[in-house]
MDTraj code that builds the backbone (N, CA, C; nanometers):
import mdtraj as md
import numpy as np

residues = "MET ASP LEU VAL ASN ILE PHE TYR ALA VAL ALA VAL VAL LEU MET ILE LEU TRP ILE ALA PHE LEU ILE PHE GLY ILE ALA ILE LEU TRP LYS ILE TYR ASP THR ILE LYS ASN ALA PRO ALA ARG ILE GLU GLU LYS VAL SER GLU PHE ALA GLN SER LYS VAL ALA SER VAL ALA ALA ALA VAL GLY ILE PRO LEU ILE THR MET ILE VAL LYS LYS ILE LYS GLU ARG GLY LYS LYS".split()
xyz = np.array([
    [10.4786, 7.0194, 5.4321],
    [10.5093, 6.9426, 5.5365],
    [10.4534, 6.8026, 5.5269],
    [10.5378, 6.7154, 5.5538],
    [10.4782, 6.5839, 5.5566],
    [10.4430, 6.5372, 5.6907],
    [10.3951, 6.4185, 5.7086],
    [10.3382, 6.3715, 5.8390],
    [10.4490, 6.3605, 5.9425],
    [10.5662, 6.3216, 5.9061],
    [10.6647, 6.3071, 6.0142],
    [10.7033, 6.4433, 6.0710],
    [10.7242, 6.5488, 5.9799],
    [10.7604, 6.6725, 6.0452],
    [10.6399, 6.7328, 6.1282],
    [10.5131, 6.7009, 6.0945],
    [10.4068, 6.7573, 6.1718],
    [10.4133, 6.6816, 6.3076],
    [10.4380, 6.5531, 6.3030],
    [10.4409, 6.4765, 6.4247],
    [10.5553, 6.5325, 6.5227],
    [10.6741, 6.5508, 6.4615],
    [10.7865, 6.6090, 6.5486],
    [10.7584, 6.7504, 6.5998],
    [10.6894, 6.8257, 6.5274],
    [10.6562, 6.9612, 6.5614],
    [10.5589, 6.9562, 6.6786],
    [10.4587, 6.8655, 6.6743],
    [10.3626, 6.8527, 6.7841],
    [10.4280, 6.8007, 6.9024],
    [10.5199, 6.7058, 6.8766],
    [10.5935, 6.6372, 7.0006],
    [10.6809, 6.7380, 7.0627],
    [10.7451, 6.8346, 6.9953],
    [10.8244, 6.9299, 7.0500],
    [10.7417, 7.0273, 7.1375],
    [10.6354, 7.0700, 7.0729],
    [10.5384, 7.1635, 7.1526],
    [10.4958, 7.0926, 7.2827],
    [10.4498, 6.9818, 7.2695],
    [10.3959, 6.9029, 7.3892],
    [10.5131, 6.8879, 7.4857],
    [10.6310, 6.8553, 7.4558],
    [10.7344, 6.8350, 7.5425],
    [10.7751, 6.9758, 7.6122],
    [10.7667, 7.0874, 7.5355],
    [10.7939, 7.2144, 7.6023],
    [10.6811, 7.2405, 7.6978],
    [10.5568, 7.2152, 7.6594],
    [10.4436, 7.2340, 7.7564],
    [10.4544, 7.1513, 7.8909],
    [10.5047, 7.0254, 7.8732],
    [10.5217, 6.9299, 7.9795],
    [10.6400, 6.9834, 8.0734],
    [10.7443, 7.0286, 8.0137],
    [10.8534, 7.0815, 8.0977],
    [10.8114, 7.2020, 8.1779],
    [10.7259, 7.2937, 8.1123],
    [10.6781, 7.4110, 8.1746],
    [10.5715, 7.3614, 8.2883],
    [10.4903, 7.2705, 8.2652],
    [10.4080, 7.2229, 8.3659],
    [10.4795, 7.1625, 8.4819],
    [10.5876, 7.0927, 8.4604],
    [10.6699, 7.0385, 8.5682],
    [10.7386, 7.1457, 8.6595],
    [10.7876, 7.2474, 8.5879],
    [10.8452, 7.3590, 8.6670],
    [10.7417, 7.4278, 8.7379],
    [10.6393, 7.4518, 8.6884],
    [10.5220, 7.5240, 8.7561],
    [10.4720, 7.4259, 8.8736],
    [10.4694, 7.3028, 8.8619],
    [10.4319, 7.2124, 8.9664],
    [10.5332, 7.2138, 9.0777],
    [10.6568, 7.2030, 9.0466],
    [10.7525, 7.2080, 9.1383],
    [10.7532, 7.3431, 9.2257],
    [10.7338, 7.4627, 9.1451],
    [10.7206, 7.5820, 9.2236],
    [10.6061, 7.5855, 9.3300],
    [10.4869, 7.5288, 9.2785],
    [10.3717, 7.5213, 9.3661],
    [10.3969, 7.4248, 9.4856],
    [10.4607, 7.3157, 9.4684],
    [10.4958, 7.2263, 9.5808],
    [10.6004, 7.2960, 9.6884],
    [10.6980, 7.3762, 9.6232],
    [10.7924, 7.4342, 9.7093],
    [10.7249, 7.5423, 9.7909],
    [10.6264, 7.6157, 9.7326],
    [10.5554, 7.7149, 9.8097],
    [10.4635, 7.6579, 9.9198],
    [10.4066, 7.5456, 9.8864],
    [10.3289, 7.4613, 9.9953],
    [10.4266, 7.4150, 10.1068],
    [10.5399, 7.3617, 10.0702],
    [10.6335, 7.3183, 10.1608],
    [10.6792, 7.4321, 10.2506],
    [10.7095, 7.5457, 10.1980],
    [10.7529, 7.6468, 10.2733],
    [10.6454, 7.7035, 10.3660],
    [10.5205, 7.7024, 10.3251],
    [10.4124, 7.7530, 10.4115],
    [10.3978, 7.6566, 10.5326],
    [10.4069, 7.5297, 10.5048],
    [10.3790, 7.4207, 10.6116],
    [10.5016, 7.4353, 10.7065],
    [10.6298, 7.4562, 10.6574],
    [10.7488, 7.4617, 10.7388],
    [10.7470, 7.5793, 10.8341],
    [10.6944, 7.6952, 10.7827],
    [10.6901, 7.8202, 10.8605],
    [10.5600, 7.8367, 10.9405],
    [10.4654, 7.7394, 10.9342],
    [10.3388, 7.7693, 10.9945],
    [10.3458, 7.7749, 11.1536],
    [10.4214, 7.6946, 11.2149],
    [10.4293, 7.7057, 11.3663],
    [10.4843, 7.8500, 11.4038],
    [10.5865, 7.8980, 11.3415],
    [10.6378, 8.0341, 11.3661],
    [10.5325, 8.1409, 11.3482],
    [10.4617, 8.1334, 11.2381],
    [10.3579, 8.2262, 11.2040],
    [10.2470, 8.2267, 11.3065],
    [10.2015, 8.0964, 11.3497],
    [10.0924, 8.0916, 11.4299],
    [10.1389, 8.1514, 11.5795],
    [10.2577, 8.1149, 11.6160],
    [10.3097, 8.1768, 11.7401],
    [10.3147, 8.3282, 11.7359],
    [10.3511, 8.3800, 11.6243],
    [10.3618, 8.5395, 11.6039],
    [10.2203, 8.5839, 11.6227],
    [10.1169, 8.5202, 11.5512],
    [9.9948, 8.5782, 11.5633],
    [9.9298, 8.5673, 11.6993],
    [9.9572, 8.4642, 11.7725],
    [9.9112, 8.4405, 11.9150],
    [9.9805, 8.5495, 12.0043],
    [10.1070, 8.5761, 11.9913],
    [10.1749, 8.6704, 12.0692],
    [10.1124, 8.8095, 12.0434],
    [10.0915, 8.8431, 11.9130],
    [10.0278, 8.9775, 11.8756],
    [9.8996, 8.9876, 11.9404],
    [9.8238, 8.8848, 11.9333],
    [9.6850, 8.8870, 11.9839],
    [9.6862, 8.9070, 12.1426],
    [9.7803, 8.8274, 12.2110],
    [9.7937, 8.8472, 12.3481],
    [9.8420, 8.9864, 12.3893],
    [9.9257, 9.0455, 12.3147],
    [9.9821, 9.1723, 12.3497],
    [9.8680, 9.2794, 12.3297],
    [9.7949, 9.2625, 12.2269],
    [9.6784, 9.3610, 12.2069],
    [9.5752, 9.3497, 12.3062],
    [9.5544, 9.2311, 12.3564],
    [9.4504, 9.2131, 12.4725],
    [9.5136, 9.2666, 12.5896],
    [9.6378, 9.2403, 12.6283],
    [9.6906, 9.3033, 12.7451],
    [9.6968, 9.4488, 12.7406],
    [9.7192, 9.5029, 12.6241],
    [9.7274, 9.6569, 12.6207],
    [9.5797, 9.7077, 12.6291],
    [9.4856, 9.6483, 12.5822],
    [9.3524, 9.6973, 12.5934],
    [9.2922, 9.6803, 12.7288],
    [9.3304, 9.5725, 12.8006],
    [9.2980, 9.5574, 12.9367],
    [9.3773, 9.6625, 13.0245],
    [9.4900, 9.6814, 13.0031],
    [9.5626, 9.7857, 13.0826],
    [9.5097, 9.9251, 13.0505],
    [9.4738, 9.9556, 12.9318],
    [9.4161, 10.0785, 12.8978],
    [9.2788, 10.1031, 12.9572],
    [9.2018, 9.9882, 12.9742],
    [9.0681, 9.9942, 13.0326],
    [9.0764, 10.0145, 13.1887],
    [9.1767, 9.9494, 13.2438],
    [9.1988, 9.9703, 13.3837],
    [9.2804, 10.0912, 13.4170],
    [9.3757, 10.1225, 13.3435],
    [9.4732, 10.2282, 13.3737],
    [9.4176, 10.3735, 13.3522],
    [9.3367, 10.3940, 13.2413],
    [9.2782, 10.5260, 13.2286],
    [9.1911, 10.5708, 13.3394],
    [9.0977, 10.4949, 13.3908],
    [9.0038, 10.5306, 13.4915],
    [9.0894, 10.5448, 13.6224],
    [9.1928, 10.4616, 13.6390],
    [9.2702, 10.4704, 13.7632],
    [9.3556, 10.6130, 13.7670],
    [9.4164, 10.6361, 13.6625],
    [9.4882, 10.7616, 13.6523],
    [9.3917, 10.8786, 13.6632],
    [9.2808, 10.8726, 13.6118],
    [9.1882, 10.9825, 13.6189],
    [9.1490, 11.0076, 13.7705],
    [9.1289, 10.9027, 13.8336],
    [9.0944, 10.9008, 13.9842],
    [9.2003, 10.9587, 14.0622],
    [9.3269, 10.9189, 14.0313],
    [9.4438, 10.9679, 14.1102],
    [9.4560, 11.1187, 14.0889],
    [9.4432, 11.1587, 13.9507],
    [9.4554, 11.3108, 13.9277],
    [9.3488, 11.3759, 14.0017],
    [9.2263, 11.3391, 14.0075],
    [9.1097, 11.4042, 14.0857],
    [9.1567, 11.4140, 14.2288],
    [9.1994, 11.3002, 14.2858],
    [9.2366, 11.3034, 14.4320],
    [9.3582, 11.4127, 14.4543],
    [9.4441, 11.4216, 14.3728],
    [9.5474, 11.5103, 14.3826],
    [9.5016, 11.6529, 14.3681],
    [9.4136, 11.6741, 14.2794],
    [9.3512, 11.8173, 14.2716],
    [9.2747, 11.8363, 14.3888],
    [9.1882, 11.7472, 14.4523],
    [9.1211, 11.7730, 14.5645],
    [9.2086, 11.8104, 14.6897],
    [9.3172, 11.7433, 14.7001],
    [9.4178, 11.7692, 14.8108],
    [9.4853, 11.8945, 14.7856],
    [9.4983, 11.9410, 14.6629],
    [9.5655, 12.0776, 14.6309],
    [9.4724, 12.1888, 14.6714],
    [9.3442, 12.1698, 14.6580],
    [9.2421, 12.2704, 14.6856],
    [9.2288, 12.3019, 14.8321],
    [9.2570, 12.1992, 14.9201],
    [9.2428, 12.2173, 15.0630],
    [9.3311, 12.3006, 15.1337],
])
top = md.Topology()
chain = top.add_chain()
for i, resn in enumerate(residues, 1):
    res = top.add_residue(resn, chain, resSeq=i)
    for name in ("N", "CA", "C"):
        top.add_atom(name, md.element.get_by_symbol(name[0]), res)
traj = md.Trajectory(xyz[None], top)
């Protein structure tokens, strides 16, 4: 192999690596764009899930003792 063929071989390899790097960079930028574009919807979804879980836990904390008290009262009236 003479110097010209070595130069062309190195140039072809570097060009292929550069094209692969550009495709990889575009894919990363697309993923970042998609994440930023969908961030408000994801944040809203997380907040609504958090609010629902808190409402359910508060309802359970208040509802279970209330139901237990009502059942006891009904049993007491039934015994009389």
